[in-house]
C-alpha positions as CSV (number, residue, x, y, z in Angstrom):
1,M,152.1,55.9,11.7
2,P,154.4,54.2,9.1
3,R,155.4,50.6,9.4
4,Q,158.3,50.1,11.9
5,K,161.7,49.5,10.3
6,I,164.6,47.9,12.0
7,S,168.1,48.8,10.9
8,Y,171.7,47.6,11.7
9,D,173.3,50.2,9.5
10,S,176.1,52.4,10.9
11,H,175.1,55.3,8.7
12,L,172.0,57.4,8.2
13,E,171.9,59.9,5.4
14,G,175.6,60.6,5.7
15,H,175.8,60.6,9.5
16,Q,177.9,58.0,11.4
17,L,176.0,56.2,14.0
18,H,178.1,54.9,17.0
19,N,175.8,52.0,17.9
20,G,174.0,51.3,14.6
21,H,175.4,47.8,14.4
22,Q,173.5,46.9,17.7
23,G,170.2,47.5,15.9
24,F,167.8,50.3,16.2
25,I,164.3,51.4,15.1
26,A,165.0,53.5,12.1
27,N,161.7,55.4,12.3
28,I,162.8,57.0,15.6
29,T,166.3,57.9,14.5
30,Q,165.0,59.3,11.1
31,G,162.4,61.3,13.0
32,Y,165.0,63.0,15.1
33,H,167.3,63.4,12.0
34,D,164.6,65.2,10.0
35,R,163.8,67.6,12.9
36,L,167.5,68.4,13.6
37,E,168.0,69.1,9.9
38,Y,164.9,71.4,9.8
39,M,165.8,73.3,13.0
40,V,169.5,73.8,12.2
41,G,168.5,74.8,8.7
42,K,166.2,77.5,10.0
43,H,168.0,78.8,13.1
44,N,171.6,79.9,13.5
45,Q,171.7,78.1,16.9
46,V,169.6,75.4,18.4
47,A,169.5,73.8,21.8
48,V,169.2,70.0,22.1
49,S,168.1,68.3,25.4
50,H,167.3,64.8,26.4
51,L,164.9,64.1,29.2
52,S,164.1,60.8,30.9
53,V,160.7,59.9,32.6
54,T,160.3,57.4,35.3
55,V,157.0,56.5,37.1
56,P,156.0,54.5,40.2
57,E,154.9,50.9,40.1
58,G,151.3,50.5,38.9
59,V,151.4,53.1,36.1
60,S,150.6,51.3,32.9
61,P,152.1,52.0,29.5
62,A,148.8,53.2,28.3
63,L,148.4,55.7,31.2
64,L,151.9,56.9,30.8
65,T,151.5,57.4,27.1
66,K,148.3,59.4,27.6
67,A,149.8,61.5,30.4
68,L,153.0,62.1,28.5
69,S,151.1,63.2,25.4
70,G,149.0,65.7,27.4
71,S,152.1,67.0,29.2
72,L,154.0,67.6,25.9
73,D,151.0,69.3,24.5
74,S,151.1,71.7,27.4
75,L,154.9,72.3,26.9
76,K,154.3,73.0,23.2
77,K,151.7,75.6,24.0
78,K,154.0,77.2,26.6
79,L,156.9,77.4,24.1
80,K,154.6,78.7,21.4
81,K,153.3,81.4,23.7
82,E,157.0,82.3,24.5
83,K,157.6,82.5,20.7
84,T,160.1,79.6,20.9
85,E,160.0,77.2,18.0
86,A,160.6,73.7,19.0
87,Q,160.5,70.1,17.7
88,I,159.9,67.3,20.2
89,G,160.1,63.5,20.1
90,W,159.2,60.9,22.7
91,V,159.8,57.2,23.1
92,L,158.1,54.7,25.5
93,E,160.0,51.8,26.8
94,A,159.1,49.0,29.2
95,T,161.1,46.6,31.4
96,D,160.6,42.8,31.3
97,S,158.1,43.3,34.2
98,G,156.1,45.7,32.1
99,K,157.0,48.9,34.1
100,P,157.1,51.7,31.6
101,H,159.6,54.6,31.3
102,G,160.1,57.2,28.7
103,H,162.6,59.5,26.9
104,I,162.0,62.9,25.4
105,G,164.1,64.8,22.9
106,I,163.7,68.6,22.6
107,I,165.2,70.7,19.8
108,K,164.6,74.5,20.4
109,N,165.5,77.8,18.8
110,A,168.5,78.6,21.1
111,S,168.2,82.4,20.5
112,K,164.9,82.2,22.5
113,S,165.6,79.4,25.0
114,Q,168.6,77.1,25.8
115,N,167.4,75.7,29.1
116,G,166.7,71.9,29.1
117,L,166.4,71.8,32.9
118,G,163.6,74.4,32.8
119,D,161.6,72.2,30.4
120,A,162.2,69.2,32.6
121,L,161.0,71.0,35.7
122,Y,157.9,72.2,33.9
123,L,157.0,68.8,32.5
124,D,157.6,67.2,35.9
125,K,154.8,69.3,37.5
126,I,152.4,68.8,34.5
127,L,153.0,65.1,34.3
128,A,152.3,64.7,38.0
129,K,148.9,66.3,37.5
130,H,148.1,64.0,34.6
131,L,149.0,61.0,36.7
132,G,146.7,62.1,39.5
133,D,149.3,63.1,42.1
134,P,150.2,66.8,41.7
135,S,152.1,66.8,45.0
136,R,154.7,64.3,43.7
137,T,157.9,65.3,42.0
138,G,160.8,63.5,40.4
139,Y,159.1,62.0,37.4
140,V,161.2,63.9,34.8
141,R,165.0,64.3,34.8
142,C,167.1,66.3,32.4
143,N,170.2,64.4,31.3
144,P,173.4,66.4,30.7
145,P,175.3,65.7,27.4
146,D,178.5,63.8,27.7
147,L,180.9,66.7,27.1
148,E,183.7,64.5,25.8
149,R,181.6,62.3,23.5
150,Y,178.7,64.4,22.5
151,D,179.9,68.0,22.5
152,Q,182.1,69.4,19.8
153,Q,181.2,73.1,20.5
154,P,181.7,73.4,24.2
155,D,182.8,77.0,24.0
156,Y,179.1,77.9,23.2
157,N,177.5,75.8,25.9
158,T,177.0,76.1,29.7
159,K,176.5,73.2,32.0
160,N,173.7,75.0,33.9
161,N,171.4,74.8,30.8
162,M,171.8,70.9,30.7
163,A,171.6,71.1,26.9
164,M,173.8,70.8,23.9
165,K,174.0,73.8,21.7
166,I,174.6,73.7,17.9
167,K,175.8,76.9,16.3
168,R,175.4,76.5,12.6
169,N,178.0,78.9,11.3
170,K,180.8,78.1,13.9
171,P,183.6,75.5,13.7
172,G,182.5,72.0,14.7
173,A,178.9,72.4,13.6
174,A,178.7,69.4,11.3
175,K,180.2,67.1,14.0
176,Q,177.9,68.6,16.6
177,I,174.9,67.7,14.5
178,D,176.3,64.1,14.2
179,N,176.7,63.9,18.0
180,A,173.2,65.3,18.6
181,L,171.8,62.6,16.4
182,N,173.8,59.9,18.2
183,W,172.6,61.2,21.5
184,F,169.0,60.8,20.3
185,N,169.8,57.5,18.7
186,Y,170.1,56.0,22.1
187,Q,166.3,56.2,22.4
188,S,165.8,53.9,19.4
189,K,168.0,51.0,20.4
190,L,166.4,47.6,20.1
191,E,167.6,46.1,23.4
192,T,165.0,48.2,25.3
193,K,162.1,47.6,23.0
194,G,159.6,44.9,22.6
195,N,158.3,44.6,26.2
196,A,155.4,47.0,25.8
197,P,151.8,45.6,25.4
198,H,150.8,44.6,21.8
199,G,149.4,47.6,20.0
200,Q,150.8,50.1,22.4
201,R,152.1,53.2,20.7
202,G,155.8,53.4,21.3
203,Y,157.0,56.8,20.0
204,G,155.8,60.1,18.5
205,F,157.0,63.4,17.2
206,T,155.7,66.9,16.7
207,C,154.7,67.7,13.1
208,L,157.2,69.4,10.8
209,P,155.8,72.3,8.9
210,K,154.6,71.5,5.4
211,E,156.7,72.8,2.6
């Protein structure tokens, strides 16, 4: 993993960042930027969703990281079986007390799947198994986009999908990409970083295809 870079810049490769001045981990924002650019460049429409993960007291950052990694591997296999191309990122955070929680960003080919809520429900069941309590639910929640702040193509979206859609060749596409990046940039903010144990991996992404 490349060395972590902190940035206070309000721009990233031509995109305006709403909260850049507050400080963020550039590796995370750059990772999402690169995957948005790839997916939008390849597909006429993509669906972007943001999931949050909470766990009970006693779950360590190391255990959550392992469980999250295994759960996302299962989701990737499921989407591949359904012939749905997706790029996924995750971020681990911890409170001052050390209790971990996480965020997941999913960018999918929207001509195949647009449902962020469905991915959250699937991950919720798989994560429960990895954490050793398959009867429990409520670990994973799908967060709806702020329709006023983060959605410039609302005519192409439905609230039931709990995702933001980007239609590449329709009005508002460029601004919609900016807003999707800002929605993900929330995950990289410095104020929620730094409490995880030393050496604990804090974020990761699916691999982009090699050119």
